Each structure stands twice: as structure tokens, then as C-alpha cells.
C-alpha positions as CSV (number, residue, x, y, z in Angstrom):
1,X,0.0,0.0,0.0
2,X,2.9,2.3,0.6
3,X,3.2,3.1,-3.2
4,X,-0.4,4.3,-3.1
5,X,0.2,6.9,-0.3
6,X,0.8,10.5,-1.3
7,X,3.7,12.3,0.3
8,X,1.9,15.5,1.2
9,X,-1.7,15.9,2.6
10,X,-4.2,18.2,0.9
11,X,-5.6,21.1,2.9
12,X,-8.8,19.2,3.8
13,X,-6.9,16.1,4.9
14,X,-4.5,18.3,6.9
15,X,-7.5,19.8,8.7
16,X,-8.6,16.4,9.7
17,X,-5.1,15.4,10.9
18,X,-5.0,18.6,13.0
19,X,-8.5,17.8,14.5
20,X,-7.3,14.3,15.4
21,X,-4.2,15.6,17.0
22,X,-6.1,18.3,18.9
23,X,-8.4,15.6,20.3
24,X,-5.3,13.9,21.7
25,X,-5.1,11.0,19.3
26,X,-2.1,9.8,17.2
27,X,-4.1,8.4,14.3
28,X,-2.3,9.1,11.0
29,X,-4.2,10.4,8.0
30,X,-3.3,8.7,4.7
31,X,-4.1,10.2,1.4
32,X,-4.0,7.7,-1.4
33,X,-3.6,7.9,-5.1
34,X,-6.8,6.0,-5.6
35,X,-10.4,6.7,-4.6
36,X,-11.8,5.8,-1.2
37,X,-15.1,7.6,-1.8
38,X,-17.3,4.5,-1.3
39,X,-17.0,1.8,1.3
40,X,-16.1,-0.8,-1.3
41,X,-13.4,1.4,-2.9
42,X,-11.9,2.2,0.6
43,X,-11.9,-1.5,1.6
44,X,-10.2,-2.5,-1.6
45,X,-7.6,0.3,-1.3
46,X,-6.8,-0.6,2.3
47,X,-7.2,-4.4,2.1
48,X,-9.8,-4.8,4.8
49,X,-13.5,-5.9,5.0
50,X,-16.2,-3.5,3.8
51,X,-17.7,-3.6,7.3
52,X,-14.5,-2.0,8.7
53,X,-15.1,1.1,6.7
54,X,-16.9,3.9,8.6
55,X,-19.5,5.4,6.3
56,X,-20.0,9.0,7.4
57,X,-23.6,10.0,6.7
58,X,-25.3,13.3,7.4
59,X,-29.0,13.7,7.8
60,X,-31.1,16.8,8.5
61,X,-33.8,16.8,11.2
62,X,-37.0,17.8,9.4
63,X,-38.4,19.7,12.4
64,X,-35.3,21.1,14.0
65,X,-33.1,21.5,10.9
66,X,-30.2,20.2,12.9
67,X,-27.4,18.1,11.5
68,X,-27.4,14.4,12.5
69,X,-24.2,12.5,11.9
70,X,-24.2,8.7,11.6
71,X,-21.0,6.7,11.5
72,X,-22.2,3.4,10.0
73,X,-20.4,0.2,9.1
74,X,-19.7,0.1,5.4
75,X,-21.5,-3.2,5.2
76,X,-24.8,-1.7,6.4
77,X,-27.6,0.5,5.1
78,X,-28.9,3.0,7.6
79,X,-32.6,2.6,8.5
80,X,-34.1,6.1,8.3
81,X,-37.1,4.7,10.3
82,X,-34.8,3.6,13.2
83,X,-32.9,6.9,13.0
84,X,-36.2,8.8,13.2
85,X,-37.0,6.9,16.5
86,X,-33.5,7.4,17.8
87,X,-33.3,11.1,16.9
88,X,-36.9,11.8,18.1
89,X,-37.9,13.5,14.8
90,X,-38.3,12.7,11.1
91,X,-35.0,12.9,9.2
92,X,-34.1,13.4,5.6
93,X,-30.9,12.8,3.7
94,X,-28.9,16.0,3.7
95,X,-28.1,17.9,0.5
96,X,-24.5,18.4,-0.5
97,X,-24.7,22.0,0.5
98,X,-26.1,21.2,4.0
99,X,-23.4,18.6,4.5
100,X,-20.7,21.2,3.6
101,X,-22.3,23.9,5.8
102,X,-22.5,21.6,8.9
103,X,-19.2,19.7,8.5
104,X,-17.0,21.8,6.2
105,X,-16.4,18.8,4.0
106,X,-17.9,17.4,0.8
107,X,-19.8,14.2,0.5
108,X,-17.4,11.3,-0.2
109,X,-14.8,12.6,2.3
110,X,-16.7,13.6,5.4
111,X,-14.6,12.6,8.5
112,X,-16.0,11.8,11.9
113,X,-14.0,14.7,13.4
114,X,-13.3,18.4,12.7
115,X,-16.8,19.4,11.7
116,X,-17.7,23.2,11.6
117,X,-20.7,22.6,13.8
118,X,-21.3,19.9,16.4
119,X,-23.9,17.5,15.1
120,X,-25.9,15.0,17.1
121,X,-23.9,11.8,16.5
122,X,-24.7,8.1,16.4
123,X,-22.3,5.2,15.9
124,X,-23.4,1.9,14.4
125,X,-23.0,-0.9,16.9
126,X,-21.7,-3.2,14.2
127,X,-18.4,-1.2,14.1
128,X,-17.6,-2.3,17.7
129,X,-16.9,-5.9,16.5
130,X,-13.7,-4.8,14.7
131,X,-10.3,-4.4,16.2
132,X,-9.6,-1.6,13.7
133,X,-11.8,0.5,11.5
134,X,-11.1,3.1,8.8
135,X,-12.8,6.5,8.5
136,X,-12.8,9.2,5.8
137,X,-10.3,12.0,6.3
138,X,-11.6,15.0,4.4
139,X,-11.2,14.0,0.7
140,X,-12.5,11.2,-1.5
141,X,-9.1,9.5,-1.2
142,X,-8.0,10.1,2.4
143,X,-8.7,8.0,5.4
144,X,-7.3,7.0,8.8
145,X,-7.3,3.9,11.0
146,X,-8.8,4.0,14.5
147,X,-10.6,1.9,17.0
148,X,-14.3,2.0,17.7
149,X,-13.5,3.4,21.1
150,X,-11.6,6.2,19.5
151,X,-14.5,6.8,17.1
152,X,-16.9,7.1,20.0
153,X,-14.6,9.6,21.7
154,X,-14.0,11.7,18.6
155,X,-17.7,11.9,17.7
156,X,-19.2,12.1,21.1
157,X,-21.7,9.7,19.6
158,X,-24.1,7.2,21.1
159,X,-23.9,3.5,20.1
160,X,-27.1,2.5,18.3
161,X,-28.6,-0.3,16.3
162,X,-29.2,1.5,13.1
163,X,-28.9,-1.0,10.2
164,X,-31.7,-1.6,7.9
165,X,-32.9,-5.2,8.0
166,X,-34.0,-6.7,4.7
167,X,-37.2,-8.5,5.5
168,X,-39.0,-10.3,2.7
169,X,-42.6,-11.4,3.1
């Protein structure tokens, strides 16, 4: 993988590295020459299971207008019905403009740390089964390795059961 790592971090990836350091962690942001925009691309680039990739999703509370951040396992789809119950209000997928306004990052590279505004945060319980996980780091080809415990601390999030279950009748 070393040949895939770029020597100098972009400004967005550097912002994430600074936020990680400011939080007291020593996780290292890696910016790769290939895309890590999707969970599948990231898992392939790193050489891990898709479930170890942290999908950073931002939703908007329909009533409050607040940002709701979900760190989900890359193997899971988030159930908006469960999120509605957990958040206490109906939610909708955030627009790219809303995501950038709340986090300061574009979709495809939203990290779990360094957001412009504090969002209500939730962490998919399925991420806790892995010894190490990988999260986006500000660009569609930057990420960093961390533990689920570190993710919980960085986001201030609550552990929830959030995955959509496929039920066929």
C-alpha cells in the first residue's frame, strides 16, 4: 500500500489530521492515489473488510433543521425509520450544501471529526466488533485507521442499532 500513499496531505486532509491531534489521538491520515469515496473502494484500497469502513452520513432533522451525523459500518444501510425513532424526529438525507455547511467537508470525504458545527452523532453498533476501522479524512481518497472506542470519543456519539434489515414477506 505504501506506493499508493501520497507524500503531502491536501488542505482538507491536513485539517482532519489537526483535529485528530487536537483531540489527543495519534491516528495518521493517509491520502491515497486511488479513490476511497465508497466503502467498497476504501476496503479495496486498504485491504480490509467493507464492514471495517466507517460510512459518514449526514442527515437533517426535518423539524429542528439540525445536522445528524451517523457513523455506519460500510456493510450496512442505515434505516431512516430507526434513525427517526432514535433522533426523536423525522429525518431526511442532507443535501451536499447542507453537509458542507455543517461539517465543512464534501460528501465522499466527510470525516467523523473536525466538523464546523457539532452534530448530534450516532455510531453503528456493528463497528464495535472490529479491532480496527477506517474512516474518511476530508477528501475522496483520504482516510485514517482508528478503533471503535476512539471513534466514540471523537464523535461524542451514542452507540445504536441503526442498520436496515432486509425483511422479505
